[in-house]
C-alpha positions in Angstrom: 76.7 99.3 117.4 80.3 100.2 116.4 82.9 101.2 119.5 84.8 103.2 116.9 86.1 106.4 118.5 88.8 107.6 116.2 89.1 109.4 113.0 86.1 111.5 111.5 83.3 111.3 109.3 81.8 113.9 107.1 78.1 114.7 107.5 76.5 115.8 104.5 73.5 118.3 104.5 70.8 116.3 103.0 66.8 116.6 102.6 65.5 114.1 104.9 61.5 113.8 105.5 61.8 114.0 109.1 64.6 114.0 112.2 64.1 110.5 113.1 65.6 109.6 109.5 68.0 112.1 109.6 69.3 110.3 113.2 69.2 106.9 111.9 71.1 108.0 108.7 73.7 109.6 110.8 74.2 106.4 112.8 74.6 104.5 109.6 77.1 107.1 108.2 79.2 107.2 111.3 79.5 103.4 111.8 80.1 102.2 108.3 83.4 100.8 107.4 85.5 103.8 106.4 87.7 101.3 104.3 87.1 97.9 102.8 88.1 94.5 105.1 87.3 91.0 104.7 83.9 91.4 106.1 82.4 94.9 104.6 83.1 96.9 102.0 83.7 100.6 102.3 80.5 102.6 103.2 78.9 99.2 104.5 78.0 98.1 108.1 75.9 95.0 109.7 73.1 95.6 112.5 70.1 94.2 113.6 66.7 95.9 113.8 66.4 94.5 117.4 69.5 96.1 118.4 68.7 99.2 116.8 65.5 99.7 118.3 67.0 98.8 121.9 69.7 101.6 121.7 67.6 104.1 120.0 64.5 103.6 122.4 62.1 103.0 119.7 59.8 99.9 118.6 61.0 97.8 115.4 58.1 99.0 113.5 59.7 102.7 113.5 63.2 101.5 112.4 61.7 99.3 109.7 59.6 102.1 108.3 62.6 104.9 108.5 64.8 102.3 106.5 62.1 101.9 103.9 61.9 105.7 103.5 65.9 106.0 103.5 65.9 103.2 100.5 63.1 104.8 98.5 65.1 108.3 98.7 68.0 106.3 97.6 70.4 107.2 100.7 70.6 103.5 101.5 70.5 100.0 100.4 69.4 97.2 102.7 70.1 93.6 102.2 68.5 91.0 104.9 71.3 88.5 105.8 70.7 84.8 106.0 70.5 82.7 109.0 68.9 85.8 111.1 72.2 87.8 111.1 70.7 91.2 110.8 70.7 93.2 107.9 73.4 94.9 105.7 73.3 98.6 105.1 75.2 100.2 102.1 75.4 104.0 102.5 74.8 105.2 98.9 77.4 107.7 97.5 79.5 107.2 100.4 82.9 107.9 98.5 82.0 111.3 97.4 80.3 112.3 100.8 83.6 111.4 102.5 85.7 113.3 100.0 86.5 116.9 100.9 86.6 117.9 97.3 83.0 117.3 96.9 82.5 120.4 98.7 84.8 122.4 97.2 84.3 125.0 94.1 86.8 125.2 91.6 87.8 128.5 89.9 86.4 128.1 86.7 83.4 125.9 87.4 81.1 124.4 90.5 82.2 121.0 91.2 79.1 118.9 90.5 77.8 117.2 93.6 76.3 113.6 94.0 72.8 114.0 92.8 70.7 113.8 95.8 66.9 113.0 96.0 64.5 116.2 95.8 61.9 116.7 98.3 58.9 117.9 97.0 57.4 121.3 98.1 54.3 119.6 99.3 56.2 116.5 100.9 53.5 115.2 103.4 56.0 115.4 106.4 57.6 118.7 105.5 54.0 120.0 105.2 52.9 118.7 108.9 56.1 120.1 110.5 55.6 123.7 108.6 52.0 124.2 109.0 50.9 122.2 112.2 54.2 123.4 114.2 57.0 121.2 115.7 58.9 118.5 114.7 57.6 115.1 114.0 58.1 112.4 116.6 59.0 109.0 115.2 55.4 107.7 116.0 53.7 110.5 114.5 55.8 110.0 111.0 54.9 106.4 111.2 51.3 107.2 111.5 51.1 109.6 108.7 53.5 107.3 106.6 51.0 104.4 107.0 48.0 106.6 105.8 50.2 107.6 102.8 50.5 104.0 102.0 46.5 103.3 102.6 46.2 105.9 99.7 48.5 103.9 97.5 51.3 106.6 98.2 49.2 109.8 97.2 50.5 112.2 99.6 48.2 114.9 98.4 45.3 113.2 100.0 46.9 113.4 103.3 47.7 116.8 103.0 44.5 117.6 101.8 43.0 116.3 105.0 45.5 118.6 107.0 44.2 121.5 104.7 40.7 120.9 105.8 42.0 120.8 109.5 44.0 124.0 109.4 41.2 125.9 107.5 38.9 125.2 110.3 41.7 126.3 112.6 41.8 122.6 114.1 45.5 122.1 113.3 46.2 118.8 115.1 46.4 115.4 114.0 43.6 113.8 116.0 41.2 116.0 114.0 42.7 114.8 110.5 42.5 111.1 111.0 38.7 110.8 111.1 38.4 112.7 107.6 41.1 110.0 106.2 39.0 107.3 107.7 35.8 108.4 106.3 37.7 109.0 102.9 39.1 105.8 102.8 35.9 104.0 103.5 34.3 105.6 100.7 37.0 104.2 98.3 39.2 107.8 97.9 42.5 106.8 96.9 43.7 109.9 95.0 43.1 113.7 95.6 40.6 113.7 92.4 38.7 110.9 94.2 38.6 113.4 97.5 37.6 116.3 95.3 34.5 114.6 93.5 33.2 113.1 96.9 33.4 116.6 98.1 31.4 117.8 95.0 29.0 114.8 95.5 28.2 115.7 98.9 27.4 119.2 98.0 25.5 118.4 95.0 23.3 116.0 97.1 22.9 118.9 99.5 22.0 121.5 97.1 19.3 119.1 95.5 17.3 119.0 98.9 14.5 121.2 98.9 15.2 124.3 101.4 12.6 123.2 104.1 14.0 119.9 104.1 17.3 121.1 104.7 16.3 123.0 107.4 14.5 120.3 109.2 17.0 117.3 108.6 20.5 118.9 108.0 20.7 119.9 111.8 20.2 117.9 114.9 18.8 119.2 118.0 22.3 120.5 118.8 22.6 122.7 115.7 25.3 120.5 114.2 24.9 118.8 110.7 24.1 115.3 110.3 27.3 114.8 108.2 29.4 116.4 111.0 28.0 114.0 113.7 28.7 111.3 111.4 32.4 112.2 111.3 32.5 112.6 115.3 30.8 109.3 115.4 33.5 107.7 113.3 36.1 109.4 115.5 34.6 108.3 118.7 34.4 104.6 117.4 38.1 104.7 116.3 39.4 106.7 119.7 41.0 109.1 117.2 40.3 112.5 118.6 38.8 114.0 121.7 37.5 117.5 120.4 34.4 118.2 118.2 34.8 117.7 114.3 32.7 120.6 112.5 31.9 121.3 109.0 34.9 119.2 107.7 33.8 119.6 104.1 35.5 122.8 102.9 37.4 123.4 100.0 41.1 122.1 99.5 
């Protein structure tokens, strides 16, 4: 990485999905060229994924996923350089962020700051941090991001699974994953799909005669068959050590 130790960089307050993205963006912002030269334009830097992974002590996939999120939120642009020379990172809005006038108010009107991506109230990463407690680790952020991708980018589906866990007082990720596995295996891709599956499950249960429900809905342990099935999924996937109980509730 850059060895520049003089001067200063203005760090804007932006809304990141997790602290690792914020940390990686700070690296890019600090090490980007402050002035254009024969190699790079102002606001650009060259780096390799391997170098970043080694110096930040994470695996390459964590870096790649973080860069994808920063690109998606229009904080940076990434270009893969030819002949395995690494990547070219361009920090978007660099000129505005490094201009002190961008943070001042005029006497007559407010200065219009550079447009920033807004983070939705129900952003899956923000929801996890505010309701499950604590900050996201790079590994946890990667796992959650992968699940969002599996549900075609529908964060609401993953949030719905988290809400189920919270309502059952099981606010930990290991309780959420088998729910997501089950939904995905049953073709759920949207929040509406998950609700339809929920309603279908309840209709099927309500259609059974009461005596059948009494005899078959619970095993010898008093645990419903549906609950036992979800626990088997968790055990097969090695996702959770605790028990899953009454997963299907409103969300």
